[in-house]
C-alpha positions as CSV (number, residue, x, y, z in Angstrom):
1,M,-46.7,11.1,88.0
2,K,-45.7,12.8,84.7
3,A,-45.2,16.2,86.4
4,E,-43.0,14.5,89.1
5,F,-40.9,12.9,86.3
6,I,-40.5,16.1,84.5
7,E,-39.5,17.9,87.7
8,L,-37.0,15.1,88.4
9,I,-35.4,15.4,84.9
10,A,-35.2,19.2,85.4
11,T,-33.4,18.7,88.7
12,V,-30.9,16.3,87.1
13,I,-30.2,18.7,84.3
14,Q,-29.7,21.5,86.8
15,V,-27.3,19.4,88.8
16,L,-25.3,18.5,85.7
17,R,-25.2,22.1,84.6
18,I,-23.8,23.1,88.0
19,N,-21.2,20.3,87.9
20,I,-20.1,20.8,84.2
21,N,-18.2,23.9,85.1
22,W,-15.9,22.5,87.7
23,M,-15.7,19.1,85.9
24,T,-14.5,20.7,82.7
25,W,-12.0,23.0,84.6
26,N,-10.6,20.1,86.6
27,L,-10.2,17.9,83.6
28,F,-8.5,20.7,81.8
29,L,-6.0,21.0,84.6
30,A,-5.6,17.2,84.7
31,F,-4.7,17.1,81.0
32,I,-2.0,19.8,81.2
33,P,0.6,17.4,82.7
34,L,-0.5,14.7,80.2
35,A,0.3,17.1,77.3
36,L,3.5,18.2,79.0
37,G,4.5,14.6,79.6
38,V,4.2,13.8,75.9
39,W,6.3,16.8,75.0
40,L,9.0,16.2,77.6
41,F,9.3,12.4,77.5
42,R,8.3,11.3,74.1
43,N,9.9,13.7,71.7
44,G,13.6,13.0,72.4
45,R,14.4,16.6,73.3
46,G,17.6,17.5,75.1
47,R,17.4,18.7,78.6
48,S,17.8,22.4,78.0
49,W,16.5,25.1,80.5
50,V,13.2,25.1,78.6
51,W,13.0,21.3,79.2
52,W,13.7,21.7,82.9
53,L,11.1,24.6,83.1
54,G,8.5,22.3,81.5
55,F,9.5,19.5,83.9
56,I,8.9,21.8,86.9
57,V,5.5,22.8,85.5
58,F,4.7,19.2,84.8
59,Y,5.2,18.3,88.5
60,A,3.4,21.4,89.7
61,F,0.2,20.5,87.7
62,L,0.4,16.7,88.0
63,P,-1.5,16.4,91.3
64,N,-4.5,17.9,89.5
65,A,-5.0,14.6,87.7
66,P,-5.5,12.3,90.8
67,Y,-7.1,15.3,92.6
68,L,-10.3,14.4,90.7
69,L,-10.6,11.4,93.0
70,T,-11.5,13.7,95.9
71,D,-14.3,15.3,93.8
72,V,-16.5,12.3,94.9
73,I,-17.5,14.5,97.8
74,H,-19.7,16.5,95.4
75,L,-21.4,13.3,94.4
76,I,-22.8,12.9,98.0
77,D,-24.4,16.4,97.8
78,D,-25.8,15.6,94.4
79,I,-27.3,12.3,95.6
80,R,-29.1,14.2,98.4
81,T,-30.5,16.7,95.8
82,I,-31.8,14.2,93.3
83,Q,-33.0,11.4,95.6
84,S,-33.9,9.1,92.7
85,V,-32.2,5.7,92.7
86,W,-32.6,5.3,88.9
87,M,-31.3,8.7,88.0
88,I,-28.4,8.4,90.4
89,T,-27.5,4.9,89.1
90,L,-28.0,5.6,85.4
91,V,-26.9,9.3,85.0
92,L,-25.1,10.7,88.0
93,I,-22.7,8.0,89.0
94,P,-21.7,7.2,85.3
95,V,-20.9,10.9,84.8
96,Y,-18.8,11.1,87.9
97,L,-17.0,7.8,87.1
98,L,-16.2,9.0,83.6
99,V,-14.7,12.3,84.8
100,I,-12.8,10.8,87.7
101,M,-11.4,7.9,85.7
102,A,-10.4,10.3,82.9
103,G,-8.4,12.4,85.3
104,F,-6.7,9.4,86.9
105,E,-5.9,7.9,83.6
106,A,-4.2,11.1,82.6
107,Y,-2.1,10.6,85.8
108,V,-1.3,7.0,84.9
109,I,-0.3,7.8,81.3
110,S,1.8,10.7,82.5
111,L,3.8,8.4,84.7
112,I,4.0,5.8,81.9
113,N,5.6,8.5,79.7
114,L,8.0,9.3,82.5
115,G,8.9,5.7,82.9
116,Y,9.5,5.4,79.1
117,Y,11.9,8.4,79.3
118,L,13.8,6.9,82.2
119,H,14.1,3.6,80.3
120,R,15.3,5.4,77.2
121,I,18.1,7.2,79.0
122,G,19.2,4.0,80.7
123,K,17.7,4.7,84.1
124,S,15.1,1.9,84.2
125,H,16.0,1.1,87.9
126,W,14.7,4.5,88.8
127,I,11.2,4.0,87.4
128,L,9.7,2.5,90.6
129,R,11.4,5.1,92.8
130,A,10.2,7.9,90.6
131,E,6.6,6.6,90.8
132,L,6.7,6.3,94.6
133,I,8.2,9.8,94.9
134,T,5.5,11.1,92.5
135,H,2.7,9.5,94.5
136,A,4.1,11.1,97.7
137,L,4.4,14.5,96.1
138,S,0.9,14.2,94.6
139,A,-0.5,13.2,98.0
140,V,0.8,16.4,99.5
141,G,-0.4,18.4,96.5
142,I,-3.9,16.9,96.8
143,Y,-4.0,17.7,100.5
144,W,-2.9,21.3,99.8
145,G,-5.6,21.6,97.1
146,R,-8.5,20.0,98.9
147,F,-7.9,21.3,102.5
148,L,-5.8,24.4,102.1
149,R,-7.3,25.4,98.7
150,F,-4.0,26.1,97.1
151,N,-3.6,25.9,93.3
152,S,-0.7,24.9,91.1
153,W,0.0,28.5,90.0
154,D,0.4,29.5,93.7
155,F,4.0,28.3,93.3
156,V,4.4,31.5,91.3
157,T,1.8,33.9,92.7
158,Q,2.3,33.2,96.4
159,P,5.3,30.9,97.0
160,D,6.0,32.3,100.5
161,E,2.5,31.4,101.8
162,L,2.6,28.1,100.0
163,L,5.8,27.0,101.6
164,T,5.2,28.4,105.1
165,R,1.6,27.6,105.6
166,G,1.7,24.5,103.5
167,V,4.6,23.0,105.3
168,E,3.3,23.9,108.7
169,E,-0.1,22.4,108.0
170,I,1.2,19.0,106.8
171,L,3.4,18.5,109.9
172,G,0.3,17.8,112.1
173,K,-0.7,14.3,113.0
174,Q,-4.1,14.4,111.1
175,P,-2.7,15.8,107.8
176,L,0.1,13.2,107.8
177,V,-2.5,10.4,108.3
178,I,-4.6,11.8,105.4
179,I,-1.5,12.2,103.2
180,A,-0.3,8.6,104.0
181,I,-3.8,7.2,103.2
182,T,-3.8,9.2,99.9
183,F,-0.4,7.9,99.1
184,V,-1.5,4.3,99.6
185,V,-4.7,4.8,97.5
186,L,-2.6,6.5,94.7
187,S,-0.1,3.7,94.7
188,G,-2.7,0.9,94.6
189,L,-4.9,2.5,91.9
190,H,-1.9,3.4,89.8
191,L,-0.5,-0.1,90.0
192,I,-3.9,-1.5,88.8
193,M,-4.5,1.1,86.1
194,K,-1.0,1.0,84.8
195,R,-1.3,-2.7,84.1
196,V,-4.7,-2.3,82.5
197,T,-3.5,0.6,80.4
198,L,-0.3,-1.2,79.2
199,G,-2.3,-4.3,78.6
200,F,-4.7,-2.4,76.5
201,F,-2.0,-0.8,74.3
202,R,0.0,-3.9,74.0
203,Q,-2.9,-6.2,73.0
204,P,-3.0,-5.3,69.3
205,H,0.8,-6.0,69.1
206,N,0.4,-9.3,70.9
207,G,-2.4,-10.2,68.5
208,M,-0.2,-9.4,65.5
209,N,2.7,-11.5,66.9
210,I,0.4,-14.5,67.6
211,A,-1.1,-14.2,64.1
212,S,2.4,-13.9,62.6
213,R,3.6,-17.0,64.4
214,T,0.5,-18.9,63.3
215,I,1.0,-17.9,59.6
216,N,4.6,-18.9,59.8
217,R,3.8,-22.4,61.2
218,N,1.1,-23.0,58.6
219,T,3.2,-21.8,55.6
220,P,5.0,-24.7,53.9
221,K,8.8,-24.2,53.6
222,A,10.4,-23.9,50.2
223,G,12.6,-26.7,49.0
């Protein structure tokens, strides 16, 4: 029994070591648009050619954040390898959830920053449209990355193949269905996570406002 347990632990460690490489790399790619979003939308910079270049790079890398949702396919292979309900439940699934949620949260915060920028320049009515357009573009980007194995930098290294093969592939019935489903999933999850994220960041301020109103009511007026 002890030998079997040690062998199981060794298998889990081996699986995590294999996964740590692509998990770290994919999270790094997911946090690039998050960092760019802060620089572009939160610092009050003018829209110079450098800003527009950063904006293009931001959208080129943004699909990498929700792309982590599709990495759940690796979980299926890992479950078959480990074959222990407890290790799968207590170790494997929490690790995958942490990585996938971190990537998608980067996507959500990136769009929140974009919405903040649009609100700041007086284009609040464009926020929902920008989000829907972003979901659609990200759905296409996820399909390109998962099925055609394109990367964000292929816009520079092989733009011809990306545009010709990429456009040809997504015009088929099956790719369009996959992209449409991905769009719906992104829209639904983003709506939920956006509310959760904004609620989390606004909670301390609400608490301060409630406390302030309570203090004011309980403080006797002078004179």
